[in-house]
C-alpha positions as CSV (number, residue, x, y, z in Angstrom):
1,M,-130.4,-116.1,-59.5
2,T,-133.3,-116.5,-61.9
3,N,-136.2,-114.3,-61.1
4,Y,-139.7,-113.4,-62.5
5,K,-138.3,-110.5,-64.6
6,N,-135.6,-112.7,-66.2
7,I,-138.3,-115.3,-67.1
8,F,-141.1,-113.1,-68.3
9,G,-139.2,-110.0,-69.3
10,K,-141.0,-107.6,-66.9
11,P,-141.1,-107.1,-63.2
12,V,-143.9,-107.9,-60.7
13,K,-146.3,-105.0,-60.6
14,F,-147.2,-103.2,-57.4
15,L,-150.9,-102.3,-57.5
16,A,-153.3,-100.9,-55.0
17,T,-156.3,-102.6,-56.7
18,D,-156.6,-105.8,-58.8
19,P,-156.9,-105.6,-62.6
20,D,-160.4,-105.8,-63.9
21,N,-159.9,-107.5,-67.3
22,A,-158.9,-110.9,-68.6
23,E,-155.9,-109.6,-70.4
24,A,-154.0,-109.9,-67.1
25,E,-154.4,-113.7,-67.2
26,G,-151.1,-115.3,-66.1
27,Q,-149.5,-112.1,-64.8
28,I,-148.4,-111.8,-61.2
29,W,-148.8,-108.6,-59.2
30,Y,-148.4,-107.4,-55.6
31,N,-151.6,-105.9,-54.2
32,S,-150.4,-103.4,-51.7
33,T,-153.8,-103.0,-50.1
34,S,-154.2,-106.7,-49.1
35,D,-150.4,-107.3,-48.8
36,T,-150.7,-110.4,-51.1
37,F,-149.3,-111.6,-54.4
38,K,-152.1,-112.4,-56.9
39,S,-152.7,-113.7,-60.4
40,I,-155.6,-114.4,-62.8
41,V,-155.7,-118.0,-63.9
42,A,-157.9,-119.8,-66.5
43,L,-160.6,-122.1,-65.1
44,E,-162.4,-125.0,-66.9
45,A,-165.9,-125.7,-65.8
46,W,-169.4,-126.9,-67.0
47,S,-172.3,-124.6,-65.9
48,S,-176.0,-125.0,-66.2
49,G,-177.8,-123.6,-69.3
50,A,-181.4,-123.1,-70.2
51,P,-183.2,-126.5,-70.8
52,M,-184.2,-127.6,-74.2
53,I,-187.9,-127.0,-75.2
54,S,-188.5,-130.7,-74.9
55,P,-186.3,-133.7,-74.0
56,Q,-184.4,-135.0,-77.1
57,R,-181.7,-137.6,-77.9
58,D,-180.1,-139.4,-80.8
59,G,-180.3,-136.6,-83.4
60,G,-177.9,-134.7,-85.6
61,Y,-176.1,-131.5,-84.5
62,G,-173.5,-129.1,-85.8
63,Q,-170.1,-127.9,-84.8
64,S,-171.0,-124.3,-84.2
65,T,-170.3,-121.7,-81.5
66,P,-172.4,-122.0,-78.3
67,S,-172.4,-118.3,-77.7
68,T,-173.9,-117.6,-81.1
69,A,-175.7,-120.6,-82.6
70,S,-176.1,-124.4,-82.1
71,W,-178.8,-126.8,-83.4
72,A,-180.3,-130.2,-82.7
73,A,-182.5,-132.1,-85.2
74,G,-184.4,-135.3,-85.2
75,G,-183.9,-138.2,-82.9
76,V,-186.2,-139.2,-80.0
77,S,-188.4,-137.2,-77.6
78,A,-191.7,-138.5,-76.2
79,T,-191.9,-140.4,-79.5
80,R,-189.4,-141.9,-82.0
81,N,-188.3,-140.7,-85.4
82,I,-189.2,-137.0,-84.6
83,V,-188.9,-134.1,-87.0
84,T,-188.2,-131.5,-84.4
85,T,-185.3,-129.0,-84.7
86,Q,-184.2,-126.9,-81.7
87,E,-181.8,-123.9,-82.0
88,Y,-179.6,-122.5,-79.3
89,N,-178.5,-118.9,-79.3
90,G,-176.1,-119.0,-76.3
91,S,-178.8,-118.3,-73.7
92,G,-181.8,-120.5,-74.6
93,W,-183.5,-122.8,-77.0
94,S,-186.2,-121.9,-79.6
95,S,-188.1,-123.9,-82.2
96,G,-186.7,-124.3,-85.7
97,G,-188.1,-125.7,-88.8
98,N,-189.2,-129.4,-89.0
99,L,-187.3,-132.0,-90.9
100,N,-189.1,-133.5,-93.9
101,T,-188.2,-137.0,-92.8
102,G,-188.3,-137.9,-89.1
103,R,-185.4,-140.2,-88.1
104,E,-182.8,-141.1,-85.5
105,E,-179.0,-141.4,-85.5
106,G,-178.5,-139.1,-88.4
107,T,-175.2,-137.3,-88.9
108,G,-175.1,-133.5,-88.6
109,F,-172.6,-130.9,-89.5
110,G,-172.5,-127.2,-90.3
111,L,-173.8,-124.0,-88.7
112,V,-177.4,-123.3,-87.8
113,S,-177.9,-121.1,-90.9
114,A,-176.2,-123.7,-93.2
115,S,-176.6,-127.2,-91.9
116,V,-176.7,-130.7,-93.2
117,L,-178.4,-133.8,-91.7
118,A,-177.3,-137.0,-93.5
119,G,-178.7,-140.5,-93.2
120,G,-180.0,-142.0,-90.0
121,A,-182.6,-144.6,-89.3
122,T,-186.2,-145.1,-88.5
123,Y,-187.5,-147.5,-85.8
124,P,-189.1,-149.9,-85.5
125,P,-188.0,-151.9,-87.3
126,S,-184.4,-150.7,-88.0
127,L,-184.4,-149.1,-91.5
128,L,-181.4,-147.2,-92.5
129,K,-181.9,-144.0,-94.6
130,N,-179.9,-142.3,-97.3
131,E,-181.9,-139.1,-97.3
132,V,-180.0,-135.8,-96.9
133,E,-181.5,-132.5,-95.8
134,E,-180.0,-129.0,-95.8
135,Y,-181.1,-126.2,-93.4
136,D,-181.0,-122.5,-93.9
137,G,-181.9,-121.5,-90.4
138,S,-185.7,-121.8,-91.0
139,T,-186.4,-124.5,-93.5
140,W,-185.1,-128.0,-94.3
141,T,-184.9,-128.9,-98.0
142,A,-183.8,-132.1,-99.7
143,G,-180.1,-132.4,-100.6
144,T,-178.3,-135.0,-102.7
145,A,-178.8,-138.5,-101.2
146,L,-176.0,-140.5,-99.8
147,P,-174.6,-143.3,-102.1
148,A,-175.6,-145.8,-99.5
149,S,-177.9,-145.7,-96.4
150,R,-176.0,-145.2,-93.1
151,K,-176.4,-144.2,-89.5
152,K,-174.3,-143.7,-86.3
153,S,-171.5,-141.9,-88.3
154,A,-169.3,-139.0,-87.3
155,G,-169.8,-135.5,-88.9
156,A,-167.4,-132.6,-89.5
157,G,-167.1,-129.5,-91.7
158,T,-169.6,-127.2,-93.3
159,Q,-172.6,-127.4,-95.6
160,T,-170.4,-127.0,-98.7
161,A,-167.3,-128.9,-97.3
162,G,-168.6,-131.6,-95.1
163,L,-167.5,-135.0,-94.0
164,V,-169.4,-138.2,-92.9
165,S,-167.2,-141.0,-91.7
166,F,-167.4,-144.5,-90.0
167,G,-170.8,-145.7,-88.7
168,S,-173.2,-148.4,-89.9
169,V,-173.6,-148.8,-93.6
170,D,-176.3,-150.6,-95.6
171,P,-175.8,-152.7,-97.7
172,P,-174.8,-155.4,-96.8
173,S,-177.8,-155.8,-94.4
174,T,-180.9,-153.9,-93.4
175,A,-179.4,-153.8,-89.9
176,G,-176.2,-152.2,-91.2
177,S,-172.7,-153.1,-90.3
178,A,-169.7,-151.1,-88.9
179,S,-167.7,-149.2,-91.5
180,A,-164.4,-147.4,-91.8
181,N,-165.2,-145.4,-95.0
182,S,-165.8,-141.7,-95.3
183,L,-167.7,-139.5,-97.8
184,E,-167.0,-135.8,-98.6
185,Y,-169.8,-133.3,-99.5
186,D,-169.3,-130.1,-101.5
187,G,-172.9,-128.9,-101.1
188,S,-174.2,-130.9,-104.1
189,T,-172.1,-134.1,-104.6
190,W,-170.9,-136.9,-102.4
191,T,-167.5,-138.4,-103.3
192,A,-165.5,-141.1,-101.6
193,G,-162.9,-140.0,-99.0
194,G,-160.2,-142.0,-97.3
195,T,-160.8,-145.2,-95.4
196,G,-160.2,-145.2,-91.7
197,N,-158.1,-147.8,-89.9
198,T,-160.8,-149.2,-87.6
199,A,-164.4,-149.9,-88.5
200,R,-166.9,-148.7,-85.9
201,E,-170.2,-147.0,-85.2
202,H,-171.6,-144.6,-82.7
203,V,-168.4,-142.6,-83.2
204,S,-168.0,-138.9,-82.5
205,G,-166.5,-136.3,-84.7
206,A,-165.1,-132.8,-84.8
207,G,-163.1,-130.5,-87.1
208,S,-163.3,-129.8,-90.8
209,Q,-163.3,-131.8,-94.1
210,T,-159.5,-131.5,-94.4
211,A,-158.6,-131.6,-90.7
212,A,-161.1,-133.9,-89.1
213,L,-161.2,-136.0,-85.9
214,A,-163.1,-139.2,-85.2
215,F,-163.0,-140.7,-81.7
216,G,-164.5,-143.4,-79.5
217,G,-167.4,-145.6,-80.8
218,E,-168.1,-149.3,-80.6
219,D,-167.0,-152.2,-82.8
220,T,-168.5,-155.5,-83.7
221,P,-169.3,-157.4,-81.5
222,P,-170.2,-154.3,-79.4
223,A,-167.4,-153.0,-77.2
224,N,-166.5,-149.5,-76.2
225,M,-163.5,-148.1,-78.1
226,N,-160.9,-145.4,-77.2
227,N,-159.5,-145.1,-80.7
228,T,-158.8,-141.7,-82.2
229,E,-158.1,-141.1,-85.9
230,E,-157.1,-137.9,-87.7
231,Y,-158.0,-137.0,-91.3
232,D,-156.1,-134.7,-93.6
233,G,-158.5,-134.6,-96.5
234,S,-157.3,-137.9,-98.0
235,T,-155.8,-140.2,-95.3
236,W,-156.8,-141.3,-91.8
237,T,-153.9,-141.7,-89.3
238,T,-154.0,-142.9,-85.7
239,G,-154.1,-140.3,-83.0
240,G,-153.9,-140.3,-79.2
241,A,-156.3,-142.7,-77.5
242,L,-159.1,-141.5,-75.2
243,N,-158.5,-142.1,-71.5
244,T,-162.0,-143.6,-71.1
245,A,-163.3,-145.9,-73.9
246,R,-166.9,-145.1,-74.8
247,H,-169.4,-144.5,-77.5
248,L,-172.5,-142.2,-78.0
249,M,-170.5,-139.2,-76.9
250,G,-170.9,-135.5,-77.6
251,G,-168.0,-134.1,-79.6
252,S,-167.0,-130.7,-80.8
253,G,-164.1,-128.4,-81.7
254,I,-161.2,-128.8,-84.2
255,Q,-158.6,-131.4,-84.9
256,T,-156.0,-129.8,-82.6
257,S,-158.4,-128.5,-79.9
258,A,-161.4,-130.8,-79.4
259,L,-163.7,-132.0,-76.6
260,A,-165.4,-135.3,-75.9
261,Y,-168.1,-135.5,-73.3
262,G,-170.6,-137.9,-71.9
263,G,-171.2,-141.2,-73.6
264,F,-171.9,-144.8,-72.8
265,T,-169.6,-146.5,-70.2
266,P,-172.6,-146.8,-69.2
267,Y,-173.9,-143.2,-68.8
268,S,-170.8,-141.1,-68.4
269,V,-170.0,-137.6,-67.0
270,K,-166.4,-137.8,-68.4
271,T,-165.0,-134.9,-70.4
272,E,-161.7,-135.0,-72.2
273,N,-159.9,-132.5,-74.3
274,Y,-157.5,-133.1,-77.2
275,N,-154.5,-131.0,-78.2
276,G,-153.8,-132.6,-81.5
277,T,-151.6,-135.3,-79.9
278,S,-153.2,-136.6,-76.7
279,W,-156.4,-136.5,-74.6
280,S,-156.4,-135.2,-71.0
281,N,-159.2,-135.1,-68.5
282,S,-161.3,-131.9,-68.0
283,P,-164.1,-131.3,-65.4
284,D,-167.0,-133.7,-65.5
285,L,-170.5,-133.0,-66.7
286,S,-173.1,-132.5,-63.9
287,T,-175.5,-135.0,-65.6
288,A,-174.3,-138.4,-66.7
289,R,-175.7,-139.3,-70.1
290,D,-175.2,-140.6,-73.6
291,R,-176.8,-140.0,-77.0
292,L,-176.5,-136.2,-76.4
293,F,-176.1,-133.2,-78.7
294,G,-172.9,-131.1,-78.8
295,G,-171.4,-128.1,-80.4
296,G,-168.4,-125.7,-80.0
297,T,-165.5,-124.2,-81.7
298,D,-162.6,-125.6,-79.8
299,S,-161.6,-127.1,-76.4
300,S,-162.4,-123.8,-74.6
301,N,-166.1,-124.0,-75.2
302,A,-168.9,-126.5,-75.8
303,I,-172.5,-127.2,-75.3
304,A,-173.9,-130.5,-74.1
305,A,-177.7,-130.8,-74.5
306,G,-180.4,-133.5,-74.1
307,G,-179.4,-137.1,-74.2
308,L,-180.4,-140.3,-72.4
309,T,-179.9,-141.0,-68.6
310,G,-180.9,-144.0,-66.5
311,S,-184.2,-142.1,-65.9
312,G,-185.0,-141.5,-69.6
313,V,-184.6,-138.7,-72.2
314,V,-183.7,-135.3,-70.7
315,D,-183.8,-131.7,-71.6
316,V,-180.7,-130.7,-69.6
317,T,-178.2,-128.2,-71.2
318,E,-174.7,-127.6,-69.9
319,E,-172.1,-125.1,-71.2
320,F,-168.4,-125.6,-71.0
321,N,-165.9,-122.7,-70.8
322,K,-162.2,-122.5,-70.3
323,S,-161.6,-118.9,-69.4
324,A,-160.1,-116.5,-66.9
325,T,-163.7,-115.5,-66.2
326,V,-165.8,-117.5,-63.8
327,I,-169.4,-117.7,-65.1
328,T,-172.3,-118.1,-62.7
329,A,-175.4,-119.4,-64.5
330,G,-178.7,-117.5,-64.2
331,A,-181.0,-119.2,-61.8
332,W,-184.2,-118.8,-59.7
333,S,-184.0,-118.8,-56.0
334,S,-186.5,-118.6,-53.1
335,G,-187.4,-115.2,-51.8
336,G,-189.4,-114.2,-48.8
337,N,-193.0,-115.5,-48.6
338,M,-195.9,-113.1,-48.7
339,S,-198.0,-112.8,-45.6
340,T,-201.2,-113.4,-47.5
341,A,-201.7,-116.2,-50.1
342,R,-203.5,-114.9,-53.2
343,I,-204.3,-115.5,-56.9
344,Q,-205.3,-113.3,-59.7
345,H,-203.5,-110.4,-58.0
346,E,-202.0,-107.2,-59.3
347,R,-198.3,-106.3,-59.5
348,A,-195.8,-103.4,-60.0
349,G,-192.2,-102.4,-59.3
350,T,-188.9,-104.2,-59.4
351,Q,-187.2,-107.2,-57.8
352,T,-185.9,-105.0,-54.9
353,A,-188.9,-102.7,-54.7
354,G,-191.9,-104.8,-55.7
355,L,-195.6,-104.5,-55.0
356,V,-198.4,-107.1,-54.8
357,A,-201.9,-105.8,-54.4
358,M,-205.3,-107.2,-53.8
359,G,-206.4,-110.5,-55.5
360,N,-209.4,-112.7,-55.4
361,A,-211.1,-112.0,-52.1
362,V,-208.0,-110.1,-50.9
363,T,-207.6,-106.4,-50.1
364,A,-204.1,-106.5,-48.6
365,T,-201.1,-104.8,-50.2
366,E,-197.6,-105.9,-49.6
367,E,-194.2,-104.3,-50.5
368,Y,-191.0,-106.2,-51.2
369,D,-187.5,-105.0,-50.5
370,G,-185.6,-107.7,-52.2
371,S,-185.7,-110.1,-49.3
372,A,-189.0,-109.7,-47.3
373,W,-192.6,-108.5,-47.8
374,T,-194.1,-105.9,-45.5
375,S,-197.6,-104.7,-45.2
376,G,-198.7,-101.7,-47.3
377,G,-201.9,-99.7,-47.5
378,T,-205.1,-101.8,-47.6
379,A,-207.3,-101.4,-50.7
380,P,-211.0,-100.3,-50.1
381,E,-212.2,-103.4,-51.9
382,A,-210.8,-106.6,-53.5
383,Q,-210.1,-105.9,-57.2
384,Y,-208.4,-108.6,-59.3
385,S,-207.7,-109.9,-62.8
386,G,-207.2,-106.3,-64.0
387,A,-204.4,-104.3,-65.6
388,S,-201.6,-103.2,-63.4
389,D,-198.0,-101.8,-63.4
390,G,-195.9,-98.8,-62.2
391,T,-193.6,-98.6,-59.3
392,Q,-193.9,-99.5,-55.6
393,T,-194.8,-95.9,-54.8
394,A,-196.7,-95.1,-57.9
395,A,-198.8,-98.0,-59.2
396,F,-202.1,-98.3,-61.0
397,V,-204.8,-101.0,-61.2
398,A,-207.6,-100.8,-63.7
399,G,-210.5,-103.0,-64.6
400,G,-210.9,-106.6,-63.5
401,I,-213.4,-108.0,-61.1
402,I,-214.9,-106.7,-57.9
403,S,-217.4,-108.8,-55.9
404,N,-217.8,-111.1,-58.9
405,V,-218.8,-108.2,-61.1
406,D,-216.7,-106.9,-64.0
407,T,-215.5,-103.3,-63.4
408,D,-214.1,-100.2,-65.1
409,K,-212.7,-98.8,-61.9
410,T,-209.1,-97.5,-61.6
411,K,-207.1,-97.3,-58.3
412,L,-203.8,-95.5,-57.7
413,Y,-201.2,-96.3,-55.0
414,D,-198.8,-93.7,-53.7
415,G,-196.7,-96.0,-51.5
416,S,-199.1,-95.8,-48.5
417,A,-202.7,-95.5,-49.6
418,W,-205.1,-96.3,-52.6
419,T,-207.2,-93.7,-54.1
420,A,-209.8,-93.8,-56.9
421,S,-209.0,-92.3,-60.3
422,G,-210.7,-92.1,-63.7
423,N,-212.6,-95.1,-65.0
424,L,-211.8,-97.1,-68.0
425,N,-214.1,-96.5,-71.0
426,L,-214.9,-100.2,-71.1
427,S,-215.4,-102.6,-68.2
428,R,-213.2,-105.6,-68.7
429,R,-211.7,-108.5,-66.8
430,Y,-208.6,-110.7,-67.4
431,T,-207.0,-107.7,-69.0
432,S,-203.4,-106.7,-69.2
433,G,-201.5,-103.6,-68.3
434,F,-198.0,-102.0,-68.6
435,G,-196.3,-98.7,-68.3
436,S,-196.4,-96.2,-65.4
437,Q,-199.0,-94.5,-63.2
438,T,-199.0,-91.4,-65.5
439,A,-198.5,-93.2,-68.8
440,G,-200.2,-96.5,-68.7
441,I,-201.7,-99.0,-71.1
442,C,-204.7,-101.3,-70.6
443,V,-205.2,-103.9,-73.4
444,G,-207.3,-106.9,-74.2
445,G,-209.4,-108.9,-71.7
446,V,-213.1,-109.9,-71.8
447,E,-215.4,-107.0,-72.5
448,V,-218.7,-106.6,-70.8
449,P,-221.6,-106.5,-71.1
450,A,-221.1,-108.3,-74.4
451,Y,-218.6,-110.7,-72.9
452,T,-216.5,-110.8,-76.0
453,Y,-212.7,-111.2,-76.2
454,S,-211.2,-107.7,-76.5
455,N,-208.6,-106.3,-78.9
456,S,-209.1,-102.7,-77.7
457,T,-206.3,-100.5,-76.2
458,E,-206.7,-97.6,-73.7
459,S,-204.0,-95.2,-72.6
460,F,-203.8,-93.5,-69.1
461,D,-202.3,-90.1,-68.3
462,G,-202.6,-90.3,-64.5
463,S,-206.3,-89.3,-64.4
464,T,-208.1,-90.1,-67.6
465,W,-208.3,-93.2,-69.9
466,T,-208.5,-92.7,-73.7
467,T,-209.5,-95.3,-76.2
468,L,-206.9,-95.6,-78.9
469,P,-207.4,-96.5,-82.5
470,A,-204.7,-99.2,-82.1
471,T,-206.1,-102.7,-81.7
472,L,-204.5,-106.0,-81.2
473,G,-204.2,-108.3,-84.2
474,T,-205.8,-111.1,-82.1
475,A,-208.3,-110.4,-79.3
476,R,-207.4,-112.2,-76.1
477,Y,-207.4,-112.2,-72.3
478,A,-203.8,-112.5,-71.2
479,Y,-203.5,-112.7,-67.4
480,N,-200.7,-110.1,-67.0
481,V,-198.3,-111.5,-69.5
482,S,-197.3,-108.1,-70.5
483,G,-194.6,-105.4,-70.0
484,G,-192.7,-102.4,-71.3
485,N,-193.9,-98.8,-71.5
486,Q,-196.5,-96.7,-73.4
487,T,-194.4,-96.5,-76.5
488,A,-192.6,-99.8,-76.4
489,G,-194.8,-102.5,-74.9
490,F,-195.7,-106.2,-75.4
491,I,-198.4,-108.7,-74.7
492,A,-197.8,-112.5,-75.0
493,G,-199.8,-115.7,-74.7
494,G,-203.3,-115.7,-73.4
495,A,-206.5,-117.2,-74.8
496,N,-209.6,-116.5,-76.8
497,A,-212.0,-118.8,-78.6
498,S,-208.9,-121.1,-79.2
499,P,-208.2,-122.1,-75.6
500,R,-204.6,-120.9,-75.5
501,L,-202.4,-118.7,-77.7
502,D,-198.6,-118.6,-78.5
503,L,-198.9,-115.1,-80.0
504,T,-196.8,-112.1,-79.1
505,E,-197.7,-108.6,-80.2
506,E,-195.6,-105.4,-79.7
507,Y,-196.8,-101.8,-79.3
508,N,-194.8,-98.8,-80.5
509,G,-197.1,-96.1,-79.2
510,S,-199.4,-96.1,-82.2
511,I,-199.9,-99.6,-83.6
512,W,-199.6,-103.3,-82.6
513,T,-197.5,-105.6,-84.7
514,S,-196.7,-109.3,-84.5
515,G,-193.7,-110.6,-82.6
516,G,-192.2,-114.0,-82.2
517,P,-194.4,-116.8,-80.9
518,T,-193.9,-118.0,-77.3
519,I,-192.3,-121.3,-76.7
520,S,-195.7,-122.9,-76.0
521,V,-199.3,-121.8,-75.9
522,I,-199.7,-120.4,-72.3
523,T,-202.1,-118.7,-70.0
524,R,-202.2,-117.6,-66.3
525,A,-198.4,-117.0,-66.3
526,A,-196.3,-114.3,-64.8
527,G,-194.5,-112.0,-67.1
528,G,-192.7,-108.7,-67.3
529,G,-189.6,-106.8,-68.5
530,S,-189.3,-104.7,-71.6
531,Q,-190.3,-105.2,-75.2
532,T,-186.7,-106.3,-76.1
533,A,-185.9,-108.1,-72.8
534,A,-189.1,-109.8,-71.5
535,F,-189.8,-112.9,-69.5
536,I,-192.5,-115.4,-68.9
537,A,-192.5,-117.8,-65.9
538,S,-194.7,-120.8,-65.0
539,G,-198.4,-120.7,-66.0
540,N,-200.8,-123.1,-67.6
541,T,-200.1,-125.0,-70.9
542,P,-202.0,-128.0,-72.4
543,A,-199.7,-130.1,-70.2
544,G,-201.0,-128.3,-67.1
545,Y,-199.1,-125.9,-64.8
546,V,-195.4,-125.9,-65.7
547,T,-192.1,-124.8,-64.2
548,A,-190.9,-123.6,-67.6
549,A,-189.7,-120.0,-68.1
550,S,-188.6,-118.2,-71.3
551,H,-187.0,-114.9,-72.4
552,Y,-187.7,-112.6,-75.3
553,N,-185.1,-110.4,-77.2
554,G,-187.6,-108.5,-79.3
555,T,-187.5,-111.2,-82.0
556,I,-187.7,-114.7,-80.6
557,W,-188.6,-116.4,-77.3
558,V,-186.0,-118.9,-76.0
559,T,-186.0,-121.2,-73.0
560,A,-184.7,-119.9,-69.7
561,P,-183.9,-121.6,-66.4
562,S,-187.0,-123.2,-64.9
563,V,-188.7,-122.0,-61.7
564,A,-188.9,-124.2,-58.6
565,T,-192.8,-124.4,-58.3
566,S,-195.3,-124.8,-61.0
567,R,-198.4,-122.6,-60.6
568,G,-201.0,-120.5,-62.4
569,W,-202.8,-117.2,-61.7
570,L,-199.6,-115.8,-60.3
571,A,-198.0,-112.4,-61.0
572,G,-194.5,-111.2,-61.9
573,T,-192.6,-108.0,-62.2
574,G,-189.0,-106.7,-62.6
575,T,-186.6,-107.2,-65.5
576,Q,-185.4,-110.2,-67.6
577,T,-182.2,-110.4,-65.5
578,A,-183.8,-109.5,-62.2
579,S,-187.3,-111.0,-62.2
580,L,-189.8,-111.5,-59.4
581,I,-192.8,-113.9,-59.3
582,F,-195.2,-114.4,-56.4
583,G,-198.4,-116.1,-55.3
584,G,-200.6,-118.2,-57.6
585,E,-202.3,-121.5,-57.6
586,P,-200.2,-124.6,-57.4
587,P,-201.6,-127.8,-59.1
588,A,-202.7,-129.5,-55.9
589,A,-202.3,-127.1,-53.0
590,P,-203.9,-124.0,-51.5
591,N,-203.2,-120.6,-52.9
592,S,-199.5,-119.8,-52.6
593,T,-197.4,-117.2,-50.6
594,A,-194.2,-118.3,-52.4
595,T,-191.9,-115.8,-54.0
596,E,-189.1,-116.6,-56.4
597,E,-186.3,-114.3,-57.7
598,F,-184.3,-114.7,-60.9
599,T,-180.7,-113.5,-61.1
600,G,-179.2,-113.5,-64.6
601,E,-175.9,-114.9,-65.6
602,T,-172.9,-113.1,-64.1
603,S,-169.2,-113.3,-64.7
604,A,-166.1,-112.4,-62.7
605,L,-162.4,-112.7,-63.1
606,N,-160.8,-115.8,-61.5
607,L,-158.5,-114.0,-59.1
608,K,-156.1,-116.2,-57.1
609,T,-154.0,-115.2,-54.1
610,L,-150.6,-116.8,-54.3
611,T,-149.1,-118.7,-51.3
612,T,-146.0,-120.7,-50.6
613,S,-148.0,-123.9,-49.9
């Protein structure tokens, strides 16, 4: 009788505990502890990713790896024919260099550090373009123009071995007409490639110059198509048809392992994967849309970003993975409410041992255990908009405002009571702090009595503040958007004579140096973490209070999952992957007691218990 060993060449293992690595995928074992047979199986799923910086649709994108680098350039946002480039690093979006020519419906291919955007159109009226631009990861420069203007084409390949196929071509008319031809690019010259079997536009592409795939689209007169064609570097041949005819899809992967997702049927959630012969259905997107951006290396991974829904252009990002690992996306969730609503308050601690102290007209202290706030020691007076940090049982607050008067006072908390300590050398409000109770930093703010924006830094040893020779490159008052320690700290955002700043500066214990700019100019936000793993959440931008959040890796800020409630004058503490924000001033409501907690992305093996049913 055939058994498992005969089929797979090895017996079923007897284990007391389950394997802890994906290499066991497909194996079957008997768990003697739970008295069950188990296996690890691959799972396909879309999960939420960090939103784009701004909504975007109808631009060019490349066939790169979501976990390392993807890009989206041009298209439509709040206005048409935009020049914006956004770059994805696997966790969030950051701003890239602007195109020289704003346009929509251009064809993109290549990696974020070596990309091409070819053709497109400007509206209104419809004017097809032949401009080509190349991207080096920071700057777009002019490349060799297309032989004829075109839009709505499929792209594949790399910057030095690219392919543009199908789409609308001009001449013969300024509106363009559906085409079946293709062009090959070697980094400097365009040459004619093979002609496809069916002319169409709004077609999606994947693969390389010598092993490309074109699928879907619409013909003339407009009708959704399910056609697939494969290219070998000279000839197009018919491949397996899509299960759902559509156009304006996202597409990515290689000729023998590709994904198609979204599109117009109208707005679609459908995902299909191609194995080189036929298309089969995969899990649906969460958000139905067309005109979206894509990227990915094969049918086991992809990114779907932006696009158009029935409600308009969106910033939604979703990530596709086929893996033995189940990925749970990072997200904010509601925590326990504070007992006392407050703004401009002080903070310290971690997500599971947090501290909120004082605030405008508030002397109460509360301590957080990861689920609920309880009362701590009451401060002798309300002190707010100062520098603060430390732990739940060893925190400091310095400077700020007391009874509407700027102060140089310092208070220390030991987990039960507040005591006075050495004063700052300079009274200041709206200042920022980071570090510990015995190794703290106070920086920036508004200096009194001169009422000038401060660039000065003071260090604290637990009893005495010392003015340091290190000064910020840009004076500012920053509302607690700071973190790190006395030898590796940061400060971000804030304001000075220019209402709001997008500047980040980093401190190494002796000097301040420039870091990457924040996603937007921002004040009154919550922030924390370390110099190489920081976060900003909510706060005030030129658009008002926002729900946006972002993460910093020591070089660039990228978008992160949004918070639930927009507010300003709030506070935050914890780490980038275990953040805590609380209190603040919502746009049109009384001061808040709300707490939100962020849990970073997690992964776990997809363990399955085998049954006879």
